[in-house]
N, C-alpha and C positions, 0 to 999 in steps of 0.2 A: 857379681863383684858388684856392690854398693855402690852407687854415686850420691850424693851428696850438696847442695848448696845453699845456705843462707842468701836469702834474698826476701825478705819477710815484702817488701813493696810491689814485686813482681808479680807482675798479672799472666804470665806461663813462662816455664822454663823447660827447652830440651835437650836430652843431651847428643852431642852431634857426631860423629865420627866414621871413617872410611868401613870400620867394623860391623856397622848397623847396617842391616837388609831393609829394602822397600824405603829409600827414599835417604839414609843415613844418619836418619834422629830418629828421638824416643822420646814421648813425650813425660815427663816426672811429673810427680804428684807432690799436692802440697799439703803437710803437715801442719797443727795447729801452729807453734812454733815460730814457722816461718819460714823452715829450710825444707828443699825440695829433693825427690828421693826417688829414686831406681835402679833396682836390681837387672842386671843383663848377666847370665850366662858368657865366659872370654875362655876360651881354650890358652893353656900358656903361650905366649908370645908377647913384644909388645906394642903397646898402643897408641896413638894420638888421638886426643878427643879436644871437647869443649862444651861449652853450654853457653846456650839462646836461650836469653833473658829478653822476653818478648821482644825477641826477633833481633836481638844485637849478640855478638858473640861476646863472649868472656871464657876469659882461662880460671883455672881450680885454682881459688888463690891458696887453699891448704897445699898445692903441689906447686913446690920449685923447678921441679922437672920439666923442661920445656924443649921443644924441636920445630925448625920451618912453622910458628906461629900458633902452637897447639902444647896443650898440655900432653904429658908420656908418663904411659902407668906400665908396670912389668907385672906381667903376671907370671908367677913359678912352679913350674910341675908340681 
């Protein structure tokens, strides 16, 4: 599953959530257009996640589904 966030002024962006092992966050890669991307492999389930932009929690602006202060995504089988 690919995650992306448009944040051209950011110095660092990480994907965060309980489904990510080893600390709950994964660094994202900057693209030339200011978009940050990362791919993680998820089994079918519902996941809560957010981004850490320069260390500050940021919800996914393109995802209106939220729960308990996090963006929510469902992965179908």
